[in-house]
SEPA-17027 format. One record per atom (N, C-alpha, C): residue number from 1; residue in one letter; x, y, z. Coordinates in nm, 4 decimals. Layout:
+-----+-----+----------+----------+----------+
:   n : res :        u :        v :        w :
+-----+-----+----------+----------+----------+
: NUM :   a :        X :        Y :        Z :
...
+-----+-----+----------+----------+----------+
//
This chain:
+-----+-----+----------+----------+----------+
:   n : res :        u :        v :        w :
+-----+-----+----------+----------+----------+
:   1 :   x :   3.1427 :  -1.0983 :  -2.2236 :
:   1 :   x :   3.0933 :  -1.2151 :  -2.1508 :
:   1 :   x :   3.0631 :  -1.2112 :  -2.0175 :
:   2 :   x :   3.1707 :  -1.1412 :  -1.9497 :
:   2 :   x :   3.1528 :  -1.1067 :  -1.8195 :
:   2 :   x :   3.0143 :  -1.0260 :  -1.7464 :
:   3 :   x :   3.0140 :  -0.9199 :  -1.8600 :
:   3 :   x :   2.8968 :  -0.8395 :  -1.8392 :
:   3 :   x :   2.7857 :  -0.9027 :  -1.8511 :
:   4 :   x :   2.7546 :  -1.0073 :  -1.9531 :
:   4 :   x :   2.6368 :  -1.0759 :  -1.9573 :
:   4 :   x :   2.6081 :  -1.1719 :  -1.8426 :
:   5 :   x :   2.7215 :  -1.2122 :  -1.7739 :
:   5 :   x :   2.6944 :  -1.3207 :  -1.6695 :
:   5 :   x :   2.6485 :  -1.2080 :  -1.5404 :
:   6 :   x :   2.7241 :  -1.0890 :  -1.5350 :
:   6 :   x :   2.6516 :  -0.9926 :  -1.4382 :
:   6 :   x :   2.5184 :  -0.9714 :  -1.4567 :
:   7 :   x :   2.4947 :  -0.9243 :  -1.5707 :
:   7 :   x :   2.3223 :  -0.8934 :  -1.5940 :
:   7 :   x :   2.2412 :  -1.0216 :  -1.5526 :
:   8 :   x :   2.2753 :  -1.1337 :  -1.6114 :
:   8 :   x :   2.1937 :  -1.2312 :  -1.5798 :
:   8 :   x :   2.1893 :  -1.2492 :  -1.4143 :
:   9 :   x :   2.2943 :  -1.2356 :  -1.3642 :
:   9 :   x :   2.2880 :  -1.2573 :  -1.2097 :
:   9 :   x :   2.2028 :  -1.1529 :  -1.1606 :
:  10 :   x :   2.1989 :  -1.0142 :  -1.1983 :
:  10 :   x :   2.1393 :  -0.9275 :  -1.1324 :
:  10 :   x :   2.0059 :  -0.9462 :  -1.1813 :
:  11 :   x :   1.9586 :  -0.9942 :  -1.2896 :
:  11 :   x :   1.8184 :  -1.0250 :  -1.3004 :
:  11 :   x :   1.7567 :  -1.1139 :  -1.1962 :
:  12 :   x :   1.8317 :  -1.2284 :  -1.2233 :
:  12 :   x :   1.8013 :  -1.3633 :  -1.1197 :
:  12 :   x :   1.7776 :  -1.2960 :  -0.9898 :
:  13 :   x :   1.8738 :  -1.2020 :  -0.9124 :
:  13 :   x :   1.8377 :  -1.1658 :  -0.7848 :
:  13 :   x :   1.7125 :  -1.0571 :  -0.7771 :
:  14 :   x :   1.7021 :  -0.9877 :  -0.8680 :
:  14 :   x :   1.5645 :  -0.9086 :  -0.8769 :
:  14 :   x :   1.4704 :  -0.9922 :  -0.8846 :
:  15 :   x :   1.4608 :  -1.1121 :  -0.9582 :
:  15 :   x :   1.3309 :  -1.1942 :  -0.9769 :
:  15 :   x :   1.3185 :  -1.2672 :  -0.8166 :
:  16 :   x :   1.4292 :  -1.2908 :  -0.7514 :
:  16 :   x :   1.4038 :  -1.3658 :  -0.6107 :
:  16 :   x :   1.3628 :  -1.2470 :  -0.5216 :
:  17 :   x :   1.3997 :  -1.1249 :  -0.5366 :
:  17 :   x :   1.3491 :  -1.0164 :  -0.4314 :
:  17 :   x :   1.2240 :  -1.0088 :  -0.4047 :
:  18 :   x :   1.1640 :  -1.0128 :  -0.2785 :
:  18 :   x :   1.0134 :  -0.9940 :  -0.2767 :
:  18 :   x :   1.0051 :  -0.8611 :  -0.2918 :
:  19 :   x :   0.8462 :  -0.8440 :  -0.3547 :
:  19 :   x :   0.8207 :  -0.7231 :  -0.4201 :
:  19 :   x :   0.8082 :  -0.6450 :  -0.2986 :
:  20 :   x :   0.8621 :  -0.5191 :  -0.3050 :
:  20 :   x :   0.8804 :  -0.4334 :  -0.1892 :
:  20 :   x :   0.7497 :  -0.3777 :  -0.1454 :
:  21 :   x :   0.6788 :  -0.3085 :  -0.2443 :
:  21 :   x :   0.5607 :  -0.2545 :  -0.2211 :
:  21 :   x :   0.4569 :  -0.3607 :  -0.1518 :
:  22 :   x :   0.4405 :  -0.4895 :  -0.2021 :
:  22 :   x :   0.3671 :  -0.5848 :  -0.1472 :
:  22 :   x :   0.4130 :  -0.6091 :   0.0072 :
:  23 :   x :   0.5387 :  -0.6346 :   0.0241 :
:  23 :   x :   0.5937 :  -0.6499 :   0.1610 :
:  23 :   x :   0.5637 :  -0.5325 :   0.2739 :
:  24 :   x :   0.5624 :  -0.4224 :   0.2195 :
:  24 :   x :   0.5354 :  -0.2908 :   0.2916 :
:  24 :   x :   0.3837 :  -0.3012 :   0.3116 :
:  25 :   x :   0.2932 :  -0.3336 :   0.2364 :
:  25 :   x :   0.1666 :  -0.3367 :   0.2550 :
:  25 :   x :   0.1159 :  -0.4523 :   0.3515 :
:  26 :   x :   0.1827 :  -0.5789 :   0.3477 :
:  26 :   x :   0.1840 :  -0.6648 :   0.4293 :
:  26 :   x :   0.1835 :  -0.6405 :   0.5722 :
:  27 :   x :   0.3300 :  -0.5513 :   0.5984 :
:  27 :   x :   0.3721 :  -0.5045 :   0.7322 :
:  27 :   x :   0.2799 :  -0.4170 :   0.7858 :
:  28 :   x :   0.2323 :  -0.3178 :   0.7025 :
:  28 :   x :   0.1485 :  -0.2181 :   0.7351 :
:  28 :   x :   0.0129 :  -0.2966 :   0.8198 :
:  29 :   x :  -0.0562 :  -0.3592 :   0.7320 :
:  29 :   x :  -0.1632 :  -0.4227 :   0.7643 :
:  29 :   x :  -0.1595 :  -0.4995 :   0.8875 :
:  30 :   x :  -0.0318 :  -0.5627 :   0.9005 :
:  30 :   x :  -0.0068 :  -0.6436 :   1.0492 :
:  30 :   x :  -0.0175 :  -0.5655 :   1.1503 :
:  31 :   x :   0.0592 :  -0.4499 :   1.1449 :
:  31 :   x :   0.0980 :  -0.3366 :   1.2264 :
:  31 :   x :  -0.0451 :  -0.2724 :   1.2625 :
:  32 :   x :  -0.1235 :  -0.2337 :   1.1747 :
:  32 :   x :  -0.2509 :  -0.1893 :   1.2034 :
:  32 :   x :  -0.3351 :  -0.2777 :   1.2865 :
:  33 :   x :  -0.3396 :  -0.4158 :   1.2454 :
:  33 :   x :  -0.4184 :  -0.4965 :   1.3091 :
:  33 :   x :  -0.3703 :  -0.5212 :   1.4591 :
:  34 :   x :  -0.2465 :  -0.5215 :   1.4755 :
:  34 :   x :  -0.1696 :  -0.5566 :   1.5911 :
:  34 :   x :  -0.2242 :  -0.4349 :   1.6889 :
:  35 :   x :  -0.1923 :  -0.3172 :   1.6433 :
:  35 :   x :  -0.2091 :  -0.1872 :   1.7522 :
:  35 :   x :  -0.3582 :  -0.1848 :   1.7879 :
:  36 :   x :  -0.4740 :  -0.2240 :   1.6739 :
:  36 :   x :  -0.6029 :  -0.1759 :   1.6923 :
:  36 :   x :  -0.6782 :  -0.2847 :   1.7501 :
:  37 :   x :  -0.6184 :  -0.4044 :   1.7523 :
:  37 :   x :  -0.6686 :  -0.5140 :   1.8064 :
:  37 :   x :  -0.7064 :  -0.5197 :   1.9622 :
:  38 :   x :  -0.8636 :  -0.5639 :   1.9925 :
:  38 :   x :  -0.8862 :  -0.5964 :   2.1373 :
:  38 :   x :  -0.9005 :  -0.7243 :   2.1400 :
:  39 :   x :  -0.8627 :  -0.8370 :   2.0881 :
:  39 :   x :  -0.8504 :  -0.9607 :   2.0818 :
:  39 :   x :  -0.7144 :  -1.0068 :   2.1352 :
:  40 :   x :  -0.7143 :  -1.0404 :   2.2616 :
:  40 :   x :  -0.5440 :  -1.0496 :   2.3318 :
:  40 :   x :  -0.4984 :  -1.1690 :   2.2510 :
:  41 :   x :  -0.5757 :  -1.2911 :   2.2253 :
:  41 :   x :  -0.5555 :  -1.4002 :   2.1613 :
:  41 :   x :  -0.4828 :  -1.3819 :   2.0266 :
:  42 :   x :  -0.5705 :  -1.3103 :   1.9523 :
:  42 :   x :  -0.5218 :  -1.2667 :   1.8121 :
:  42 :   x :  -0.3721 :  -1.1995 :   1.8021 :
:  43 :   x :  -0.3654 :  -1.1085 :   1.8991 :
:  43 :   x :  -0.2589 :  -1.0184 :   1.9337 :
:  43 :   x :  -0.1301 :  -1.1170 :   1.9598 :
:  44 :   x :  -0.1524 :  -1.2012 :   2.0661 :
:  44 :   x :  -0.0329 :  -1.2931 :   2.0930 :
:  44 :   x :  -0.0135 :  -1.3957 :   1.9886 :
:  45 :   x :  -0.0792 :  -1.4235 :   1.8893 :
:  45 :   x :  -0.0393 :  -1.4998 :   1.7784 :
:  45 :   x :   0.0369 :  -1.4181 :   1.6707 :
:  46 :   x :   0.0365 :  -1.2758 :   1.6744 :
:  46 :   x :   0.1179 :  -1.1772 :   1.6056 :
:  46 :   x :   0.2408 :  -1.1648 :   1.6560 :
:  47 :   x :   0.2873 :  -1.2053 :   1.7864 :
:  47 :   x :   0.4080 :  -1.2009 :   1.8517 :
:  47 :   x :   0.5168 :  -1.3149 :   1.7995 :
:  48 :   x :   0.6375 :  -1.2986 :   1.8115 :
:  48 :   x :   0.7169 :  -1.3869 :   1.7628 :
:  48 :   x :   0.7038 :  -1.4920 :   1.9028 :
:  49 :   x :   0.7569 :  -1.6143 :   1.8700 :
:  49 :   x :   0.7652 :  -1.7301 :   1.9673 :
:  49 :   x :   0.8409 :  -1.7383 :   2.0735 :
:  50 :   x :   0.9740 :  -1.6494 :   2.0034 :
:  50 :   x :   1.1027 :  -1.6735 :   2.0768 :
:  50 :   x :   1.0994 :  -1.5955 :   2.2231 :
:  51 :   x :   1.1725 :  -1.6192 :   2.2831 :
:  51 :   x :   1.1899 :  -1.5813 :   2.4272 :
:  51 :   x :   1.2219 :  -1.4558 :   2.4609 :
:  52 :   x :   1.2953 :  -1.4089 :   2.3780 :
:  52 :   x :   1.3424 :  -1.2788 :   2.3653 :
:  52 :   x :   1.2580 :  -1.1607 :   2.3202 :
:  53 :   x :   1.1170 :  -1.1963 :   2.2820 :
:  53 :   x :   1.0243 :  -1.0902 :   2.2518 :
:  53 :   x :   0.9962 :  -1.0009 :   2.3590 :
:  54 :   x :   1.0020 :  -0.8622 :   2.3263 :
:  54 :   x :   0.9842 :  -0.7691 :   2.4364 :
:  54 :   x :   0.8522 :  -0.6578 :   2.3912 :
:  55 :   x :   0.8124 :  -0.6037 :   2.5185 :
:  55 :   x :   0.7395 :  -0.5141 :   2.5287 :
:  55 :   x :   0.7664 :  -0.3914 :   2.6175 :
:  56 :   x :   0.7634 :  -0.2989 :   2.5563 :
:  56 :   x :   0.7855 :  -0.1754 :   2.6565 :
:  56 :   x :   0.6292 :  -0.1054 :   2.6672 :
:  57 :   x :   0.5789 :  -0.1165 :   2.7732 :
:  57 :   x :   0.4271 :  -0.0411 :   2.8011 :
:  57 :   x :   0.4415 :   0.0903 :   2.7844 :
:  58 :   x :   0.3234 :   0.1579 :   2.7673 :
:  58 :   x :   0.3136 :   0.2923 :   2.7736 :
:  58 :   x :   0.3352 :   0.3669 :   2.9073 :
:  59 :   x :   0.3494 :   0.2546 :   3.0009 :
:  59 :   x :   0.3811 :   0.3053 :   3.1567 :
:  59 :   x :   0.5280 :   0.3030 :   3.1820 :
:  60 :   x :   0.6181 :   0.2268 :   3.0644 :
:  60 :   x :   0.7505 :   0.2342 :   3.1056 :
:  60 :   x :   0.8028 :   0.0979 :   3.1502 :
:  61 :   x :   0.7022 :   0.0034 :   3.1760 :
:  61 :   x :   0.7370 :  -0.1397 :   3.2235 :
:  61 :   x :   0.8093 :  -0.2408 :   3.1097 :
:  62 :   x :   0.9070 :  -0.2848 :   3.1327 :
:  62 :   x :   0.9616 :  -0.3712 :   3.0280 :
:  62 :   x :   0.9210 :  -0.5191 :   3.0432 :
:  63 :   x :   0.8422 :  -0.5825 :   2.9561 :
:  63 :   x :   0.7878 :  -0.7025 :   2.9705 :
:  63 :   x :   0.8475 :  -0.7976 :   2.8604 :
:  64 :   x :   0.9402 :  -0.9202 :   2.9146 :
:  64 :   x :   0.9909 :  -0.9995 :   2.8416 :
:  64 :   x :   0.9141 :  -1.1318 :   2.8161 :
:  65 :   x :   0.8891 :  -1.2089 :   2.6842 :
:  65 :   x :   0.8274 :  -1.3206 :   2.6933 :
:  65 :   x :   0.6876 :  -1.3078 :   2.6289 :
:  66 :   x :   0.6482 :  -1.3939 :   2.5586 :
:  66 :   x :   0.5250 :  -1.3927 :   2.5151 :
:  66 :   x :   0.4000 :  -1.4166 :   2.6155 :
:  67 :   x :   0.4336 :  -1.5025 :   2.7168 :
:  67 :   x :   0.3504 :  -1.5395 :   2.8136 :
:  67 :   x :   0.3226 :  -1.3990 :   2.9255 :
:  68 :   x :   0.4416 :  -1.3312 :   2.9448 :
:  68 :   x :   0.4229 :  -1.2242 :   3.0290 :
:  68 :   x :   0.3506 :  -1.1071 :   2.9637 :
:  69 :   x :   0.4055 :  -1.0997 :   2.8230 :
:  69 :   x :   0.3224 :  -0.9936 :   2.7666 :
:  69 :   x :   0.1855 :  -1.0142 :   2.7496 :
:  70 :   x :   0.1176 :  -1.1353 :   2.7271 :
:  70 :   x :  -0.0274 :  -1.1879 :   2.7432 :
:  70 :   x :  -0.0788 :  -1.1429 :   2.8847 :
:  71 :   x :   0.0046 :  -1.1735 :   2.9881 :
:  71 :   x :  -0.0394 :  -1.1258 :   3.1375 :
:  71 :   x :  -0.0565 :  -1.0134 :   3.1620 :
:  72 :   x :   0.0327 :  -0.9286 :   3.0788 :
:  72 :   x :   0.0115 :  -0.7744 :   3.0889 :
:  72 :   x :  -0.1010 :  -0.7281 :   3.0105 :
:  73 :   x :  -0.1240 :  -0.7564 :   2.8981 :
:  73 :   x :  -0.2602 :  -0.7291 :   2.8312 :
:  73 :   x :  -0.3759 :  -0.7821 :   2.8987 :
:  74 :   x :  -0.3700 :  -0.8973 :   2.9666 :
:  74 :   x :  -0.5021 :  -0.9510 :   3.0350 :
:  74 :   x :  -0.5368 :  -0.8630 :   3.1611 :
:  75 :   x :  -0.4274 :  -0.7839 :   3.2172 :
:  75 :   x :  -0.4809 :  -0.6888 :   3.3332 :
:  75 :   x :  -0.5663 :  -0.5778 :   3.2556 :
:  76 :   x :  -0.5537 :  -0.5619 :   3.1390 :
:  76 :   x :  -0.6283 :  -0.4362 :   3.0978 :
:  76 :   x :  -0.7398 :  -0.5008 :   3.0174 :
:  77 :   x :  -0.7830 :  -0.6148 :   3.0215 :
:  77 :   x :  -0.9000 :  -0.6898 :   2.9464 :
:  77 :   x :  -1.0400 :  -0.6211 :   2.9914 :
:  78 :   x :  -1.0643 :  -0.5890 :   3.0671 :
:  78 :   x :  -1.1771 :  -0.5375 :   3.1401 :
:  78 :   x :  -1.2202 :  -0.4274 :   3.0313 :
:  79 :   x :  -1.1261 :  -0.3494 :   3.0273 :
:  79 :   x :  -1.1692 :  -0.2117 :   2.9334 :
:  79 :   x :  -1.1620 :  -0.2115 :   2.8105 :
:  80 :   x :  -1.0734 :  -0.3174 :   2.7535 :
:  80 :   x :  -1.0533 :  -0.3322 :   2.5997 :
:  80 :   x :  -1.2082 :  -0.3128 :   2.5063 :
:  81 :   x :  -1.2936 :  -0.3720 :   2.5530 :
:  81 :   x :  -1.4212 :  -0.3839 :   2.4700 :
:  81 :   x :  -1.4942 :  -0.2530 :   2.4684 :
:  82 :   x :  -1.4392 :  -0.1390 :   2.5635 :
:  82 :   x :  -1.5262 :  -0.0117 :   2.5841 :
:  82 :   x :  -1.4316 :   0.0937 :   2.5159 :
:  83 :   x :  -1.3181 :   0.0381 :   2.4387 :
:  83 :   x :  -1.2333 :   0.1340 :   2.3875 :
:  83 :   x :  -1.2124 :   0.1073 :   2.2110 :
:  84 :   x :  -1.1984 :   0.2022 :   2.1523 :
:  84 :   x :  -1.1664 :   0.2164 :   2.0053 :
:  84 :   x :  -1.0341 :   0.2536 :   2.0002 :
:  85 :   x :  -0.9524 :   0.1908 :   1.9338 :
:  85 :   x :  -0.8193 :   0.2039 :   1.9150 :
:  85 :   x :  -0.8189 :   0.2442 :   1.7543 :
:  86 :   x :  -0.7493 :   0.3565 :   1.7161 :
:  86 :   x :  -0.7372 :   0.3883 :   1.5753 :
:  86 :   x :  -0.5920 :   0.4132 :   1.5501 :
:  87 :   x :  -0.5082 :   0.3549 :   1.4582 :
:  87 :   x :  -0.3811 :   0.3642 :   1.3871 :
:  87 :   x :  -0.3842 :   0.4630 :   1.2866 :
:  88 :   x :  -0.2952 :   0.5497 :   1.3064 :
:  88 :   x :  -0.2525 :   0.6310 :   1.1595 :
:  88 :   x :  -0.1704 :   0.5614 :   1.0640 :
:  89 :   x :  -0.1103 :   0.6601 :   0.9770 :
:  89 :   x :  -0.0132 :   0.6040 :   0.8856 :
:  89 :   x :   0.0880 :   0.5115 :   0.9194 :
:  90 :   x :   0.1280 :   0.4076 :   0.8814 :
:  90 :   x :   0.2393 :   0.3252 :   0.9390 :
:  90 :   x :   0.3466 :   0.3570 :   0.8379 :
:  91 :   x :   0.4529 :   0.4028 :   0.8962 :
:  91 :   x :   0.5747 :   0.4096 :   0.8495 :
:  91 :   x :   0.6638 :   0.2722 :   0.8609 :
:  92 :   x :   0.7122 :   0.2374 :   0.7318 :
:  92 :   x :   0.7916 :   0.1173 :   0.7395 :
:  92 :   x :   0.9140 :   0.1362 :   0.6801 :
:  93 :   x :   1.0244 :   0.0811 :   0.7812 :
:  93 :   x :   1.1698 :   0.0921 :   0.7103 :
:  93 :   x :   1.2154 :  -0.0596 :   0.7104 :
:  94 :   x :   1.2343 :  -0.0972 :   0.5960 :
:  94 :   x :   1.2917 :  -0.2472 :   0.5650 :
:  94 :   x :   1.4554 :  -0.2292 :   0.6461 :
:  95 :   x :   1.4598 :  -0.3440 :   0.6997 :
:  95 :   x :   1.6166 :  -0.3889 :   0.7540 :
:  95 :   x :   1.6399 :  -0.5344 :   0.6971 :
:  96 :   x :   1.7026 :  -0.4944 :   0.5849 :
:  96 :   x :   1.7227 :  -0.6399 :   0.5090 :
:  96 :   x :   1.5714 :  -0.7008 :   0.4560 :
:  97 :   x :   1.5970 :  -0.8148 :   0.4401 :
:  97 :   x :   1.4750 :  -0.8969 :   0.3929 :
:  97 :   x :   1.4177 :  -0.9607 :   0.4863 :
:  98 :   x :   1.4652 :  -0.9551 :   0.6187 :
:  98 :   x :   1.4056 :  -1.0524 :   0.7143 :
:  98 :   x :   1.3477 :  -0.9552 :   0.8603 :
:  99 :   x :   1.3671 :  -0.8328 :   0.8372 :
:  99 :   x :   1.3557 :  -0.7326 :   0.9475 :
:  99 :   x :   1.2812 :  -0.6202 :   0.9086 :
: 100 :   x :   1.2146 :  -0.5679 :   0.9690 :
: 100 :   x :   1.1522 :  -0.4124 :   0.9514 :
: 100 :   x :   1.1151 :  -0.3450 :   1.0875 :
: 101 :   x :   1.1302 :  -0.2252 :   1.0757 :
: 101 :   x :   1.1042 :  -0.1174 :   1.1841 :
: 101 :   x :   0.9622 :  -0.0488 :   1.1375 :
: 102 :   x :   0.8552 :  -0.0571 :   1.2198 :
: 102 :   x :   0.7210 :  -0.0027 :   1.1975 :
: 102 :   x :   0.6890 :   0.1118 :   1.2914 :
: 103 :   x :   0.6572 :   0.2257 :   1.2536 :
: 103 :   x :   0.6197 :   0.3307 :   1.3401 :
: 103 :   x :   0.4857 :   0.3757 :   1.2994 :
: 104 :   x :   0.3959 :   0.4044 :   1.4105 :
: 104 :   x :   0.2661 :   0.4382 :   1.3715 :
: 104 :   x :   0.2097 :   0.5214 :   1.4873 :
: 105 :   x :   0.1487 :   0.6221 :   1.4663 :
: 105 :   x :   0.0714 :   0.7080 :   1.5621 :
: 105 :   x :  -0.0780 :   0.6244 :   1.5850 :
: 106 :   x :  -0.1164 :   0.6406 :   1.7116 :
: 106 :   x :  -0.2520 :   0.5944 :   1.7518 :
: 106 :   x :  -0.3207 :   0.6992 :   1.8357 :
: 107 :   x :  -0.4656 :   0.6659 :   1.8403 :
: 107 :   x :  -0.5424 :   0.7278 :   1.9327 :
: 107 :   x :  -0.6502 :   0.6385 :   2.0055 :
: 108 :   x :  -0.6778 :   0.6448 :   2.1139 :
: 108 :   x :  -0.7681 :   0.5587 :   2.2040 :
: 108 :   x :  -0.8715 :   0.6498 :   2.2543 :
: 109 :   x :  -1.0008 :   0.6029 :   2.2204 :
: 109 :   x :  -1.1311 :   0.6776 :   2.2494 :
: 109 :   x :  -1.2341 :   0.5700 :   2.3056 :
: 110 :   x :  -1.3357 :   0.6270 :   2.3723 :
: 110 :   x :  -1.4501 :   0.5502 :   2.4266 :
: 110 :   x :  -1.4986 :   0.4834 :   2.2989 :
: 111 :   x :  -1.5570 :   0.3639 :   2.2774 :
: 111 :   x :  -1.6280 :   0.3078 :   2.1868 :
: 111 :   x :  -1.7506 :   0.3919 :   2.1630 :
: 112 :   x :  -1.8164 :   0.4450 :   2.2718 :
: 112 :   x :  -1.9188 :   0.5120 :   2.2313 :
: 112 :   x :  -1.9214 :   0.6819 :   2.1637 :
: 113 :   x :  -1.7726 :   0.7168 :   2.1698 :
: 113 :   x :  -1.7559 :   0.8423 :   2.1118 :
: 113 :   x :  -1.6165 :   0.8235 :   2.0527 :
: 114 :   x :  -1.6029 :   0.7373 :   1.9298 :
: 114 :   x :  -1.4602 :   0.7148 :   1.8925 :
: 114 :   x :  -1.3840 :   0.8396 :   1.8004 :
: 115 :   x :  -1.4783 :   0.9347 :   1.7842 :
: 115 :   x :  -1.4144 :   1.0456 :   1.7262 :
: 115 :   x :  -1.3707 :   1.1651 :   1.8457 :
: 116 :   x :  -1.3696 :   1.1176 :   1.9505 :
: 116 :   x :  -1.3096 :   1.1830 :   2.0737 :
: 116 :   x :  -1.2112 :   1.1253 :   2.1512 :
: 117 :   x :  -1.0718 :   1.1004 :   2.0917 :
: 117 :   x :  -0.9955 :   1.0573 :   2.1775 :
: 117 :   x :  -0.9449 :   1.1104 :   2.3122 :
: 118 :   x :  -0.9420 :   1.0193 :   2.3785 :
: 118 :   x :  -0.8936 :   1.0577 :   2.5173 :
: 118 :   x :  -0.7394 :   1.0563 :   2.5388 :
: 119 :   x :  -0.6942 :   0.9540 :   2.4680 :
: 119 :   x :  -0.5520 :   0.9083 :   2.4533 :
: 119 :   x :  -0.4829 :   0.9290 :   2.3131 :
: 120 :   x :  -0.3727 :   0.9925 :   2.2932 :
: 120 :   x :  -0.2843 :   0.9599 :   2.1860 :
: 120 :   x :  -0.1402 :   0.9449 :   2.1986 :
: 121 :   x :  -0.1080 :   0.8845 :   2.0933 :
: 121 :   x :   0.0506 :   0.7995 :   2.1390 :
: 121 :   x :   0.1055 :   0.7406 :   1.9838 :
: 122 :   x :   0.2107 :   0.7008 :   2.0161 :
: 122 :   x :   0.2759 :   0.6302 :   1.9099 :
: 122 :   x :   0.3408 :   0.5108 :   1.9399 :
: 123 :   x :   0.3656 :   0.4207 :   1.8462 :
: 123 :   x :   0.3932 :   0.2698 :   1.8867 :
: 123 :   x :   0.5353 :   0.2541 :   1.7779 :
: 124 :   x :   0.6202 :   0.1803 :   1.8210 :
: 124 :   x :   0.7165 :   0.1501 :   1.7358 :
: 124 :   x :   0.7509 :  -0.0289 :   1.7413 :
: 125 :   x :   0.7348 :  -0.0662 :   1.6225 :
: 125 :   x :   0.7266 :  -0.2246 :   1.6639 :
: 125 :   x :   0.8618 :  -0.2580 :   1.5575 :
: 126 :   x :   0.9364 :  -0.3680 :   1.6105 :
: 126 :   x :   1.0324 :  -0.4450 :   1.5204 :
: 126 :   x :   0.9827 :  -0.5657 :   1.4962 :
: 127 :   x :   0.9945 :  -0.5957 :   1.3449 :
: 127 :   x :   0.9102 :  -0.7301 :   1.3005 :
: 127 :   x :   1.0342 :  -0.8086 :   1.2314 :
: 128 :   x :   1.0033 :  -0.9302 :   1.2544 :
: 128 :   x :   1.1014 :  -1.0228 :   1.1848 :
: 128 :   x :   1.0095 :  -1.1291 :   1.1068 :
: 129 :   x :   1.0483 :  -1.1701 :   0.9811 :
: 129 :   x :   0.9962 :  -1.2524 :   0.8748 :
: 129 :   x :   1.0389 :  -1.4117 :   0.9341 :
: 130 :   x :   0.9539 :  -1.4635 :   0.9674 :
: 130 :   x :   0.9443 :  -1.6275 :   0.9983 :
: 130 :   x :   0.8653 :  -1.7030 :   0.8875 :
: 131 :   x :   0.8816 :  -1.8261 :   0.8908 :
: 131 :   x :   0.8164 :  -1.9160 :   0.8258 :
: 131 :   x :   0.6811 :  -1.8931 :   0.7819 :
: 132 :   x :   0.6067 :  -1.8493 :   0.9266 :
: 132 :   x :   0.4647 :  -1.8171 :   0.9233 :
: 132 :   x :   0.4072 :  -1.6929 :   0.9162 :
: 133 :   x :   0.5253 :  -1.6004 :   0.8672 :
: 133 :   x :   0.4862 :  -1.4643 :   0.8411 :
: 133 :   x :   0.5546 :  -1.3686 :   0.9158 :
: 134 :   x :   0.5417 :  -1.2570 :   0.8985 :
: 134 :   x :   0.5977 :  -1.1354 :   0.9842 :
: 134 :   x :   0.5322 :  -1.1506 :   1.1384 :
: 135 :   x :   0.6236 :  -1.1520 :   1.2239 :
: 135 :   x :   0.5908 :  -1.1545 :   1.3889 :
: 135 :   x :   0.6537 :  -1.0344 :   1.4444 :
: 136 :   x :   0.5915 :  -0.9664 :   1.5552 :
: 136 :   x :   0.6491 :  -0.8701 :   1.6114 :
: 136 :   x :   0.7460 :  -0.9386 :   1.7014 :
: 137 :   x :   0.8726 :  -0.8970 :   1.7176 :
: 137 :   x :   0.9655 :  -0.9357 :   1.7997 :
: 137 :   x :   0.9994 :  -0.8112 :   1.9121 :
: 138 :   x :   0.9752 :  -0.6955 :   1.8958 :
: 138 :   x :   0.9902 :  -0.5897 :   1.9961 :
: 138 :   x :   0.8706 :  -0.4709 :   1.9693 :
: 139 :   x :   0.7930 :  -0.4504 :   2.0974 :
: 139 :   x :   0.7009 :  -0.3191 :   2.0578 :
: 139 :   x :   0.7415 :  -0.2401 :   2.1669 :
: 140 :   x :   0.7043 :  -0.1134 :   2.1292 :
: 140 :   x :   0.7392 :   0.0034 :   2.2473 :
: 140 :   x :   0.6055 :   0.1233 :   2.2075 :
: 141 :   x :   0.5502 :   0.1331 :   2.3416 :
: 141 :   x :   0.4527 :   0.2431 :   2.3160 :
: 141 :   x :   0.4649 :   0.3425 :   2.4172 :
: 142 :   x :   0.4225 :   0.4562 :   2.3635 :
: 142 :   x :   0.4241 :   0.5672 :   2.4335 :
: 142 :   x :   0.3191 :   0.6702 :   2.3994 :
: 143 :   x :   0.2395 :   0.7122 :   2.5325 :
: 143 :   x :   0.1080 :   0.7955 :   2.5055 :
: 143 :   x :   0.0712 :   0.8889 :   2.6113 :
: 144 :   x :  -0.0062 :   0.9728 :   2.5897 :
: 144 :   x :  -0.0557 :   1.0698 :   2.6835 :
: 144 :   x :  -0.1816 :   1.1286 :   2.6590 :
: 145 :   x :  -0.2276 :   1.1936 :   2.7624 :
: 145 :   x :  -0.3806 :   1.2349 :   2.7171 :
: 145 :   x :  -0.3826 :   1.3272 :   2.6134 :
: 146 :   x :  -0.4999 :   1.3211 :   2.5279 :
: 146 :   x :  -0.5120 :   1.3694 :   2.3987 :
: 146 :   x :  -0.5230 :   1.5293 :   2.4286 :
: 147 :   x :  -0.4600 :   1.5947 :   2.3446 :
: 147 :   x :  -0.4696 :   1.7336 :   2.3420 :
: 147 :   x :  -0.5999 :   1.7915 :   2.3186 :
: 148 :   x :  -0.6593 :   1.8727 :   2.3961 :
: 148 :   x :  -0.7755 :   1.9420 :   2.3832 :
: 148 :   x :  -0.7593 :   2.0727 :   2.3041 :
: 149 :   x :  -0.8698 :   2.1024 :   2.2164 :
: 149 :   x :  -0.8891 :   2.2138 :   2.1289 :
: 149 :   x :  -0.8704 :   2.3484 :   2.2024 :
+-----+-----+----------+----------+----------+
//
């Protein structure tokens, strides 16, 4: 009898658990959109609303809060339309059911020559599941000039 109850409980938990592949694909899509977006308003909507949201820029600046992260992005808005950002494979590590770590390489090239990146780097993003979906709670970028052949 006890074995039967354990089996029923295990099946119930499995039925309630989110489909791992579907969740991973959802996170990968969000990360790709976030990294490659040149639309600041759309990017800000992907950030968590909590005041503890943080960003570490490629220049090593620590920025805290959604509004200050938006201000930092606005400083670079003049060049965004001239750039093409491409994200590589997004590696997702789930941290329980409500958090995930995503790591992805990226390259930045002029829009006129997207096949010739001038910058290469990596981004790591910590995401949290909220009622409105997955949100970025921390981001860290690191990049340098692209290697020349």
